[in-house]
N, C-alpha and C positions, 0 to 999 in steps of 0.2 A: 595343581591340576584338579580335575574333577573325577570323582568316582561314585558309582551307584551300586548298591547291593541289591541284587534281583533275587526274589524268592518266588517259588511256586506256592500258591495258597489254594485252599478249596474254593470252588466257584461261589459258594454261598458267602464267602468273606470278601468277594470282589465288589467294590462300590459300583453303582450304576452310573455310567457317564454317557453323554450324548455321543452318538456315532459320528465318525469323521469319514469323508470319502477316502477310499483306498487308491493308491496309485494303480494305473491301468496295467502296467507291465513291471511288476516288482522283480528285482534280481535276487535270487535266493543264494545265500552264502551259508554253507554249513561249516560250523566251527566245532572241532573236537576239543573239549576242555578236560584237563587233568583233574580228577576228583580231589576235593579239598576236605577240610575237617567238618564241613556241614554248613548249612545256610544261616546259622544263628549268630547274630552280633550280640555283644554285651549291652547291658543297659548303660545309659550315660553315667559317667563317673565325674566326681568333683574333687579337686585337690587344691590346697593352698599352702603357701610357705611365707615366712617372714622375709622382709627385705634383707639384702646382703647375704642371702642363702640361695642354694639351688633346689629346685623341685625336679625330681625324676619321676616321670610317669612311664608305665610299662604295661604291656599285654602279657599276662602270665601264660596264656594258652599257646602252644606251639602253632605256627602257621597263622597267627593273627597279627594284624598291624593296626597302628593308631589312626584314628580320625580325630583331628582337633576341631572342636566346635567353637571354642571361645577361649582366649587368653587375655586377661585384663590385669593391669596394675591398679591397685586400689589405695585410696587414702581414707583411712578409718581412724578409729580410736588408737592413739599411740600405745604401743606395747601389745596390741591385739592383732592376731594374725588369722582370724577366722572371718568367713564371709558374712556380711550383713547387707541387706538390700538398701540400707540407709547410707552406706558408704558411697564415695565418689569413685567412678571407674574411668580408666583410659584404655581403650582397646589396643592390644598388642598382638592380636591373632596373626597378622601378616608376618610378624617376626619369626613365627614358628611353622610356616607352611612346609618347610623341609622335613618336619617330623612326621608328616602324613605317610602312612605305610610302614614306618619303622616299628620295631617291637619295643624299643626303649627310646626315650628322649629326655634330655635335661634342659631345664629352663632356669635362667638366673633372674632373681628379683632385684632390680636395681633400686638404690635409695636415692632420693632427690626430689626436687619440686616437680609437681605435675601441672603443666600449663592448663589443661582442661579442667582442673580442680582448684582454680584460683591460687596456684602455686603451693598448695598443701603438700606436705611431705608424703611420699609413698610409704605404706606400712606393710603391704603384703601383695603377693601375686596369686591370682585365682585362675584355675584352668578347668574347662569342661571338655571331656573327651570320651570316646568309646573305642572298643576294639572290634574289628570285623575280620572275617576270614580273608586270607590273602590269596586263596585258591578256591575254586577255579577262577581264572582271570581272563577276561576278554578285552583286549586293547583295540580300540576303534577310533577313527576320526569320525565322530558322530555326524558332524555337518557334511562331510564329504561322502558319508554313507547314506545320504537321503535316497529314498526309493529302493532301499535294499531291505532284505529280511534276514535276520540272524537267528539260527536255530540254537536254542539253549535248553538243555535238559537239566532239571534239578535246580541249581542256583548258580549265580555267577557274579563276580565283581566286574562291573562294566566301567572301564576307565577310558576317558576320552583323550586321545592323542591330540596335540596342538591346541589344547584348551586355552582360551583367552578369557579375560574378565569382561570383554566387550559383550554387550547384550546381544545374543543371537538366539533365534528360535529354531532348533533343529529337531528332526523327528527320525526315529529308527523303530522298526517293528521287530519285536521279539516273538519267536515261535517256539512252542514246545509240544512234543508228542504226548506228554504226561498230562492227564486231566485228573484233578483231585476232586472228590465228590461232595 
């Protein structure tokens, strides 16, 4: 699925964007969110493990969940299990989509020839991820919520229900009473 971390920031930090016409009759939906641990996500983290071993990634903070950015099987120097941009990579991110939102996830680094790397043997598994707060959470069908306005105070994890990988352009307006200066 798709998730977005929404933060309130000072107006001076907001980039200037061209204005877009607003719908003439927006429907306002007020959503009360349970306060969470705060609006800060961790920085991106990187982990590797040698083939034939498991890599366990985790969020140490309570009420935080994983966001998997990239998982790749790599063919590099035999016996070396660390990332190098010179290595050949095969994307495995889709194999770990179920890890999203979990506090802990284990990944296995298979050994074997990699088709996308001229059948070179895999040597390690590489993962990029970060941890984001799991609350407050706002579940929406963003495309079905067109022309609606959601009131959000503070921060929220906005998760799209019925998200598909098909290319769609959907819009939702977020409103907050809090202005930061």
